[in-house]
N, C-alpha and C positions, 0 to 999 in steps of 0.2 A: 392436441390443441389446448391452449390455455383459455379458461373461462373466467371472466371477471364478474363476480356477483356480489354487489354491495350497494347499500343505500347511502353510504357516506360520500357526499359530493366531493370533498377534498381528496379523500383516498382514491376515489374512482378516477379523477382527472390526473392525479400524480402517477397512478399505475398505468393508465392508458398511455400517457406521454412517454413513460419509460419503455413500454412495449413497442410503441411506434418508432422511437429512436433506435431501437435494436432491430427493427423490421421483423418483428415476431408476429406470427399469425395468432389471432385471438378472436373471441366473441364475447358479448356481454349479455347478461340476463338479470332480471330483477332478483333480489335476494330470496324472495318467496316463490320464485318460479322453478320448475324442474331443471336440473342441470343436464345438458345433452349427454347422451351415452358416449359420445366421441371425446369427451373431455379427458385430457391426460392429467390435468391439475387445475384446481380452482383457487382463485385469489379472492379473499373477502376482507372485510374490516372487523371480523369477529362475529358476524351473524351466524346463526345456526343453519347452515346450508345442508340440505339433504343430497349428498353426493357420494358415489362409490370411489371417485378419484381422490387423491390426496388433496388436502386443503392447506393453503398457506395464508396466514393472517398478516395483513399489511397495516402499518400505522402511518398516519399523516407525518410527512417529513422523512420517512424511511422507506419510500416506495422502491428505491433501487435494490435494497437488500431483499425485499419480498420477491421482486421479479427475478433476481438472481437465484433465490431459493427455488422458485417455481421452475426455472430453466434447468437447474441441476436435477430436480426431482423428475422432470420430464425425460431427461437423458439417462436416468438410472444411477446418478452419482450419490455418494453417501453424504454429501454436503459439507465435509470437513474443510475448514478454511486454512489455506497455506499461503503465507505472504513471502515472496522472494524479494530480496534487496540487493542490488548491485551498488556497493558503496562508492562514494566519490564526492566531489564538491556539489554535484547535482545528481544524487542517486536515482537510479531507475527502480521502480517498485511495481511488482506484479501481484495481483490477488487472484488466487485460484480457489474455487469452491467445487468440491466433487471432481477435481481434476480438470476443470474448465476455467480458462481465463475469463474473469468477469469484470476486472477493472485494472487500470494501469495508470501510473503517475510518474512524473519526474519533477522533483521539488528540491529546493536548497536543503543541504544536509541537516540544518537545525530544525526543519519542519518534518523530517521523517518520523520521529517518535509519535507525533500527534496524528499523522496520517495512519500509521500502523495501528495505533491504539484504537482509532475509530473503526478500522476494518475488522479487528478481532474482538471488539467489545461484546461481552456477554457470551462468548464462545469458549468454553473451558478446554476443549481439545484442539484449539488453534495452535499452529506452530509458525514461527518466523524463521526463515532460513536466509542467512546473510553471507555473502561472499567474503573470502578471507583476504581479498586484495584491499588496496587503499586503507592500510592498517589504522591510521589515526582516525579517519572519518568513521570507519567501521566500529572502532572501539567506542567512540562517542555515542553511536546509535545503540549499540548493545547495552551500554551502561545506563541509557535513558529509558530502556524498556522494562516495564514492571509487570508481574503477574501473567507472563506468557512464556511458553517454552521457546527458547532460542537455540538454533543449531548453526554452527559454523561450517560452511561448505567450501570445499576446494573449487574455486571458480575457474580453474585452468580450462581454457577452451570453451567457456560459456558464451563468449561474444561471437555471434555468427558473422559470416560474410554478409556485407550489405551491398546489394545491387543498386542499380539506378533508381532514384526516388525514395530510397530507404535511409537517407542520411539523417542522423540524429536519433535513430531508433535503437541504436546498439545497446545502450544501457538498459532500456526497458526489455528488450528481447533477452539480454543476458539475465535479467531478473526473473524472467519466465523460466529459463533453464535452471537457474539456481533454485527456484521454488520446487522444481521437479526432482531435485537430487537430495537424498538423505544426507545429513551432516552429523557432526559431533555436538551433542548438547553441551551448552556452556552457560554459566551464570554471570560472567563478566569478562571483560577483555582489557586489562590494564597494560598499556604498552608505553615504554620509554621511547620517545622520538629519537631517530638517528640525527646526526649532524646535518646530513643532507636534507632531511625533512624540515629541520629548523631553518635552514637556509632558504628553502622554498617558501616558508611562511614569511620570513623576513623580506624576501624579494617581492612577494605579493603585497606586503604592507607598504613597501616603497612605492609600488605602482599605484596604490590607493591613496597615498599621502599627498596632500596639497603641497607640502614642503619637500617632496621627493626624498624623504628620510625614512629609513627602516626602523622598526621597533627594536627594542633590546632583546637579547636572547632570553632573558627571564620572562618577558611578556610573550615572546614567541612560544615558549614552553607551556604557558598557560593556555594559549590558543590551541596548541596541539592536544592538550589534555581536555579541551572542551570547557575549561573554566571561564574563558572569555571568548567572545566573537572577535573577529579581526577588527571590526569597527570600534568595539569597546577597548581593545588594546591600543588602537591609534589614539583614542580619546585620553587614555591614561598616559600614554607617551607624551602627548602635548601638555598635560597637566604637570608631569614631572619636569618638563623644561621650564 
């Protein structure tokens, strides 16, 4: 059982809210009260709590990370953070700590580096595992990640069968599988787009254009390389006219 022992009002309410959202059994005591012997882990705001159980320190605004650390500790995990990314236009992201999935996201490709950076902040042994599909989007993500180990994973077969009611979950579930597979460490992934990939970008630009006109191949290559977003390329195309 998790015990919350803190006099910090803000931390207390944030931690309790996180625990309730996850339907986790817990109890609370005053920071100067004895911790129950049944405690598996104690969450505090840094108070000197007398407890035999492991203690996790929570900070205001970061209660989720503290609760995740407590759950990992309670289940005997080592706490290492592994982030799996299934690349695409809206990549799936899965965050594992101590082998347990603690968070999942699906965001536009341009937002992935920021999400990943927040999840691995302050963790020197964290690893990001990214699938080798969707080459252009994957290369953009890899090149935008700094100061973290990145592994390229063969994503063949990582997208599971989706039964009734699971529509839309494929990318996130694939990210979980990718996070669970060791890959090859890489420092960057520079890729020259194929003609087919350039044509896909141009077709997408035509669909987004008010004038029903595609951007030039030069602009499409910049989009492929991550130098421009599609909207920025459309703006430049209009200015060139």
